[in-house]
C-alpha positions as CSV (number, residue, x, y, z in Angstrom):
1,M,11.1,7.1,12.3
2,I,9.2,10.2,11.0
3,G,5.7,9.9,12.2
4,C,5.0,7.9,15.4
5,G,1.3,7.2,15.0
6,G,-0.7,4.0,14.6
7,I,1.0,2.6,11.6
8,A,4.4,3.2,13.1
9,F,3.5,1.5,16.4
10,G,1.4,-1.2,14.7
11,K,3.8,-2.2,12.0
12,H,7.1,-0.4,11.4
13,L,8.5,-0.2,14.9
14,P,7.8,-3.8,16.1
15,S,8.9,-5.2,12.8
16,L,12.2,-3.3,12.7
17,A,12.8,-4.3,16.3
18,K,13.1,-7.9,15.1
19,I,15.8,-7.1,12.5
20,P,19.2,-7.5,14.2
21,E,21.0,-5.2,11.7
22,A,18.5,-2.3,12.2
23,K,18.8,0.0,15.1
24,I,16.1,2.7,15.6
25,T,18.1,5.8,16.6
26,A,16.0,8.8,15.8
27,F,12.3,9.8,16.1
28,F,10.1,12.7,15.1
29,D,6.4,13.3,15.5
30,V,4.3,16.4,15.7
31,S,3.4,15.1,19.2
32,Q,6.6,15.0,21.2
33,E,4.8,12.7,23.6
34,R,4.3,10.1,21.0
35,A,7.9,10.4,19.8
36,H,9.2,9.9,23.3
37,D,6.9,7.0,23.8
38,A,8.3,5.4,20.6
39,K,11.8,6.0,21.8
40,S,11.2,4.4,25.1
41,K,9.6,1.3,23.6
42,F,11.8,0.8,20.5
43,G,14.8,3.1,20.5
44,T,18.4,2.3,21.3
45,P,19.6,3.6,24.7
46,D,21.1,6.7,23.0
47,A,18.3,7.3,20.6
48,R,17.3,10.9,20.0
49,V,13.9,12.6,19.7
50,Y,14.0,15.6,17.4
51,D,11.6,18.6,17.4
52,N,11.8,19.1,13.6
53,V,12.4,16.9,10.6
54,Q,15.3,18.9,9.3
55,A,17.4,18.2,12.4
56,L,16.7,14.5,12.2
57,L,17.7,14.4,8.5
58,A,21.0,16.2,9.4
59,D,21.9,13.4,11.8
60,P,24.8,11.5,10.2
61,D,24.0,8.3,12.2
62,V,20.7,8.0,10.4
63,H,21.0,6.0,7.2
64,V,17.4,5.0,6.6
65,V,14.1,6.9,7.1
66,H,10.6,5.5,7.4
67,V,7.9,8.1,6.6
68,C,4.7,7.4,8.4
69,T,2.9,10.8,8.1
70,P,-0.3,12.0,6.4
71,N,-0.3,11.7,2.6
72,D,0.2,15.3,1.9
73,T,3.6,15.3,3.6
74,H,5.0,12.1,2.0
75,A,6.7,13.8,-1.0
76,E,8.4,16.7,0.8
77,I,9.7,14.5,3.7
78,S,10.8,11.7,1.4
79,I,12.6,14.1,-1.1
80,A,14.3,15.9,1.8
81,A,15.5,12.6,3.2
82,M,16.9,11.3,-0.1
83,E,18.6,14.7,-0.7
84,A,20.2,14.2,2.7
85,G,21.5,10.8,1.6
86,K,19.0,8.6,3.4
87,H,17.2,5.6,1.9
88,V,13.4,5.9,2.3
89,L,10.5,3.5,3.0
90,C,7.4,5.6,2.6
91,E,4.0,4.5,3.8
92,K,1.3,4.0,1.2
93,P,0.1,5.7,-0.9
94,M,3.3,7.0,-2.4
95,A,2.0,10.6,-2.3
96,K,-1.1,12.7,-2.4
97,T,-0.7,13.4,-6.1
98,S,1.0,11.7,-9.0
99,A,3.0,14.9,-9.6
100,D,4.5,14.5,-6.1
101,A,5.1,10.8,-6.7
102,Q,6.9,11.6,-9.9
103,R,9.2,14.1,-8.1
104,M,10.0,11.4,-5.5
105,L,10.9,8.9,-8.2
106,E,13.1,11.4,-10.0
107,V,15.0,12.3,-6.8
108,S,15.5,8.7,-6.0
109,E,16.9,8.0,-9.5
110,R,19.1,11.2,-9.4
111,T,20.5,10.6,-5.9
112,G,20.8,6.8,-6.1
113,R,18.9,6.5,-2.8
114,K,16.6,3.6,-2.5
115,L,12.9,4.5,-2.3
116,S,10.2,1.9,-1.6
117,I,6.5,2.1,-0.7
118,A,5.0,0.2,2.1
119,Y,2.7,-2.3,0.4
120,Q,3.1,-5.1,3.0
121,N,0.4,-7.3,1.5
122,R,2.8,-8.4,-1.1
123,F,4.6,-10.3,1.7
124,R,1.7,-12.4,2.9
125,A,2.2,-16.1,2.3
126,D,-0.8,-16.3,-0.1
127,S,0.3,-13.3,-2.1
128,R,3.8,-14.7,-2.5
129,W,2.5,-18.1,-3.6
130,L,0.1,-16.6,-6.1
131,H,2.8,-14.3,-7.5
132,A,5.1,-17.2,-7.9
133,A,2.4,-19.1,-9.8
134,C,1.8,-16.1,-12.1
135,Q,5.6,-15.8,-12.7
136,S,5.9,-19.5,-13.6
137,G,3.1,-19.2,-16.1
138,E,0.7,-21.5,-14.3
139,L,-2.2,-19.2,-14.9
140,G,-1.1,-18.3,-18.5
141,E,-1.9,-14.8,-19.6
142,V,-3.7,-13.0,-16.8
143,Y,-6.0,-10.8,-18.9
144,L,-8.6,-9.9,-16.2
145,A,-8.0,-9.0,-12.5
146,K,-10.4,-7.9,-9.8
147,A,-8.9,-5.9,-7.0
148,H,-10.9,-6.1,-3.8
149,A,-10.8,-3.6,-0.9
150,V,-14.4,-3.7,0.4
151,R,-15.4,-3.0,4.0
152,R,-19.0,-3.0,5.1
153,R,-18.7,-0.6,8.0
154,A,-15.1,0.1,8.9
155,V,-14.5,3.9,8.5
156,P,-11.3,5.0,10.3
157,T,-12.4,7.7,12.7
158,W,-9.0,8.7,14.1
159,G,-6.2,10.9,12.7
160,V,-6.8,12.6,9.4
161,F,-8.3,9.8,7.4
162,L,-11.5,11.7,6.7
163,D,-9.7,14.9,5.7
164,L,-9.6,15.4,1.9
165,E,-7.0,18.1,2.0
166,K,-4.5,16.1,3.9
167,Q,-5.2,12.6,2.5
168,G,-6.3,13.3,-1.1
169,G,-9.1,10.8,-0.8
170,G,-10.8,8.1,1.2
171,P,-11.0,4.3,0.9
172,L,-9.6,4.3,-2.7
173,I,-6.3,6.0,-1.7
174,D,-6.3,4.2,1.7
175,I,-7.1,0.6,1.1
176,G,-7.9,0.5,-2.6
177,T,-4.2,1.3,-3.2
178,H,-3.2,-2.0,-1.6
179,A,-5.6,-4.1,-3.8
180,L,-4.5,-2.3,-6.9
181,D,-0.8,-2.8,-6.1
182,L,-1.4,-6.5,-5.7
183,A,-3.3,-6.8,-9.0
184,L,-0.6,-5.0,-11.0
185,W,2.2,-7.0,-9.3
186,M,0.5,-10.3,-10.0
187,M,0.0,-9.4,-13.7
188,D,3.4,-7.7,-13.9
189,N,1.6,-5.0,-15.9
190,Y,2.3,-1.3,-15.3
191,E,1.1,0.2,-18.5
192,P,-2.4,1.6,-18.1
193,K,-4.3,2.8,-21.1
194,T,-7.7,4.2,-19.9
195,V,-9.5,4.6,-16.5
196,L,-13.2,4.9,-15.9
197,G,-14.0,5.6,-12.3
198,T,-16.9,6.5,-10.0
199,T,-16.9,7.7,-6.4
200,Y,-19.8,7.9,-3.9
201,R,-20.7,9.6,-0.7
202,K,-24.0,7.8,0.0
203,L,-23.4,6.8,3.6
204,A,-20.8,9.4,4.6
205,E,-23.4,12.0,5.6
206,Q,-25.6,9.5,7.5
207,G,-23.2,8.4,10.2
208,S,-23.2,4.8,11.5
209,P,-23.4,3.6,15.1
210,A,-22.5,0.1,13.7
211,N,-19.1,1.4,12.4
212,A,-16.2,-0.8,13.6
213,W,-14.5,2.2,15.3
214,G,-17.5,4.1,16.4
215,N,-19.8,6.6,14.7
216,W,-18.0,9.1,12.5
217,N,-18.7,12.8,12.3
218,P,-20.5,13.5,9.0
219,E,-19.3,17.1,8.9
220,A,-15.7,15.9,9.1
221,F,-16.2,13.2,6.5
222,T,-14.9,15.1,3.4
223,V,-13.8,12.1,1.3
224,E,-15.6,9.4,-0.6
225,D,-17.1,6.4,1.2
226,S,-16.7,4.1,-1.8
227,A,-15.0,4.1,-5.2
228,F,-15.0,1.8,-8.2
229,A,-13.1,1.7,-11.5
230,M,-12.4,-0.2,-14.7
231,I,-8.8,0.1,-15.8
232,T,-7.8,-1.1,-19.2
233,M,-4.1,-1.8,-19.9
234,K,-2.2,-1.2,-23.1
235,S,-1.8,-5.0,-23.4
236,G,-5.6,-5.3,-23.6
237,A,-5.9,-6.6,-20.0
238,T,-8.6,-5.2,-17.7
239,V,-8.5,-4.5,-13.9
240,W,-11.7,-4.0,-12.0
241,L,-11.1,-2.2,-8.7
242,E,-13.7,-1.9,-5.9
243,S,-13.1,-0.1,-2.6
244,S,-15.2,1.1,0.3
245,W,-15.1,1.9,3.9
246,A,-18.9,1.8,4.2
247,L,-21.1,-0.1,1.8
248,N,-24.3,-2.1,2.1
249,T,-22.8,-5.5,1.1
250,L,-22.1,-8.9,2.5
251,D,-19.3,-9.5,0.0
252,V,-16.4,-8.1,2.1
253,D,-12.8,-8.6,1.1
254,E,-9.7,-6.4,1.7
255,A,-6.3,-6.5,0.0
256,K,-7.2,-9.5,-2.1
257,V,-7.4,-10.2,-5.8
258,T,-9.2,-12.5,-8.2
259,L,-7.2,-13.4,-11.3
260,H,-8.5,-14.8,-14.6
261,G,-5.8,-16.3,-16.9
262,S,-5.8,-18.2,-20.2
263,K,-4.7,-21.4,-18.4
264,A,-6.2,-21.1,-15.0
265,G,-7.8,-18.7,-12.6
266,A,-7.2,-18.0,-8.9
267,D,-8.7,-16.1,-6.0
268,M,-8.1,-15.2,-2.4
269,K,-11.7,-15.5,-1.2
270,G,-11.9,-17.7,1.8
271,G,-8.4,-18.9,1.3
272,L,-6.3,-19.4,-1.8
273,R,-7.9,-21.3,-4.6
274,V,-6.8,-22.1,-8.2
275,N,-9.4,-23.2,-10.8
276,G,-9.1,-24.5,-14.3
277,E,-9.7,-27.5,-16.7
278,E,-7.6,-30.7,-16.8
279,H,-8.1,-34.0,-18.5
280,G,-11.5,-32.9,-19.7
281,Q,-12.8,-31.9,-16.3
282,L,-13.0,-28.7,-14.3
283,Y,-11.0,-28.5,-11.1
284,T,-10.7,-26.4,-8.0
285,K,-7.5,-26.6,-5.9
286,E,-7.3,-25.2,-2.4
287,I,-3.8,-24.2,-1.5
288,L,-2.8,-24.9,2.1
289,L,0.0,-22.6,3.1
290,G,2.5,-22.9,5.9
291,N,6.1,-22.1,6.6
292,Q,7.1,-24.8,4.2
293,F,6.7,-22.3,1.3
294,D,9.8,-20.4,2.5
295,P,10.9,-21.5,6.0
296,S,13.7,-19.0,6.1
297,M,11.3,-16.0,6.1
298,P,9.3,-14.8,9.1
299,S,5.6,-15.6,9.3
300,D,4.4,-12.1,9.7
301,S,4.0,-10.0,6.5
302,A,5.1,-6.8,8.2
303,E,8.2,-8.4,9.5
304,R,8.9,-9.9,6.0
305,E,8.5,-6.5,4.5
306,A,11.0,-5.0,7.0
307,R,13.5,-7.9,6.5
308,A,13.3,-7.6,2.7
309,W,13.7,-3.8,2.8
310,I,16.8,-3.9,5.1
311,D,18.3,-6.7,3.0
312,A,17.8,-4.6,-0.2
313,I,19.8,-1.8,1.4
314,L,22.6,-4.1,2.9
315,N,23.0,-6.0,-0.4
316,D,22.5,-3.0,-2.7
317,Q,19.5,-4.6,-4.5
318,S,16.3,-3.2,-5.8
319,P,13.5,-3.2,-3.2
320,V,10.6,-5.7,-3.7
321,V,8.3,-2.7,-4.1
322,T,10.0,-0.2,-6.5
323,A,9.3,3.5,-6.6
324,R,8.3,3.3,-10.3
325,Q,5.7,0.7,-9.4
326,G,4.4,2.9,-6.7
327,Y,4.3,5.8,-9.1
328,V,2.1,3.9,-11.6
329,V,-0.3,3.0,-8.8
330,Q,-0.5,6.7,-7.9
331,Q,-1.2,7.7,-11.5
332,I,-4.1,5.3,-11.7
333,L,-5.6,6.3,-8.3
334,E,-5.5,10.0,-9.5
335,A,-7.0,9.1,-12.8
336,I,-9.9,7.3,-11.0
337,Y,-10.6,10.5,-9.0
338,E,-10.3,12.6,-12.1
339,S,-12.6,10.3,-14.1
340,A,-15.2,10.4,-11.3
341,S,-15.0,14.2,-11.1
342,K,-15.4,14.7,-14.8
343,G,-17.8,11.9,-15.5
344,Q,-15.7,10.5,-18.4
345,A,-12.8,8.1,-19.0
346,I,-9.3,9.3,-18.6
347,S,-6.6,8.2,-21.1
348,F,-2.9,7.8,-20.6
349,T,-0.6,8.8,-23.4
């Protein structure tokens, strides 16, 4: 485990601890105290805490590395790990830039090491059901998708989330990336044509005592507070993406999609719903989900993610989230920021 902060303790470590075939044997964090805490709670009796990444990667007993560090370090650590013969699960987004993401992809393909990006929302029960419906053709051609990642007042005030240099952006690259990944995955469409994006800093400099995690420091808030984009695909399909940490709105949704297909539509607002026309009448179906969808899988999406990742390694299969898919998401995110900066649409060749 490289990086023993909130996402490691909140998702990776407890999920891996439930996988019998996975033993957590090595830890690194810039805070040795956090690394030792992770070891004491989740490590094997002989687990090691390293004081540098290179020493951990040289450990022959380490076969898999999880990268849970700031965005600007994802590429270098992941590449070094794959060069050292390790499989890598990297936290989202894939990297700070698309050039870094491309390097990661190329190293994975050259070394044969598996590389996946931590988009755990694919493993939710509603996401899996809707993806299966898309794959079976129930919705027909999905030609319009809306990717929702909107918070009213939930700016993360810890760590480096507000640091443009380390993160590369704010809500777009933090939570917008989850919604975009879901939309592209549902559509099975990874060929963008043009991107028109806007970013805003309308509330960042005001501060907010109502913020979910306490008031932020406006001087330290160097990223956008909201971002929006229209993405057209080479197929003619359109994706509308909305993301915010702070926005004056009552329409709040995160890591959800609305899909419009030629046969039916679907959304994740207030539950999972499918809509369409049948026998001359319009219908709306509410999908009630439970373990009956796939009783062999754990109920928690983070645990499902860990289980699927370890299974992909043990069975030498492609991960559910491929590095190439993560790379396309990264390309689009970067194009949105570029479009907002230049005030014009960005085209893909």
